[in-house]
N, C-alpha and C positions, 0 to 999 in steps of 0.2 A: 287450743289455747288462744289463738288469735281471735276466733269468733267470740269467745268469752270476754276478751279484752275489748273488742268493739262494742259488744252489748253493754258492758259496764260504762264505757265512755258515753254512749248514747243516753244511758240512764242518768248520767250526770247533768245533762242539759235539759232533761224533762222537768216539767213543772210539778209533776206528782212524784215526789221523792219518797222512797220507802225506807228511810233511815230509821233504825231502831237502836237508840242509845241504851246500852246496858253494860254492866261489868262483864268484861271478857277475860278469860284465862288466856293470856298471850302465849304461854308455854304450849297449850293445846293447839292453838292456831299454827304456831311455828312447826310443831311436830307433824301436824296434818299436812302442811305444805312440803316438809322434808320428805315425807312418805310419797307424796305426789311426784316429786322430782327425783326420787332415789335412783331410778333406772338411768336417768340422764347423767347424774353424778357418777354412777358406777361405770357407764359407758366411756366417760372421759377420764376415768381413774382419779377422780377427785374425792378425797376423804373429807368428811364433815366432822368437826370437833365441836359438838354442841353440848352445853351444860344446862340441864334443866334448872329452872328457878320458879319461884312463886311471883309472878308478875300479873297484875290486873290493870286493865285500862278501861276507861269509860268511852265506848265508841260503838260503831256498828260492826258486827262480826263479819259480815260479807265484805265490807270495804277494807277492814284490817287484813282479812285473808287475801284479798286481791293485792294489796300493797306488798305483803310479805311474799306472795307468789311472784310479783314483778321483780322484787329484789333478788330472789333466787334465780329466776329466769335470766335476768341480766348478768348475774354472777356466772352462770353457765356459758353465756356468750362471750 
């Protein structure tokens, strides 16, 4: 996880950005990240109360996923 974070921060400063702006299903991104952190939440006996919805944003999917992952990671800490 930390290696991924460092690589993303390094990519922020590079002159060649690979941003691809498109409509993103935010629900899909959140669910994917919840699955990624599910074992951590389970280990800490933290229950997730997530209600699916139809939310679309115009952004880069990798960066939105990174931000959602950081929010969940920080919540676990």
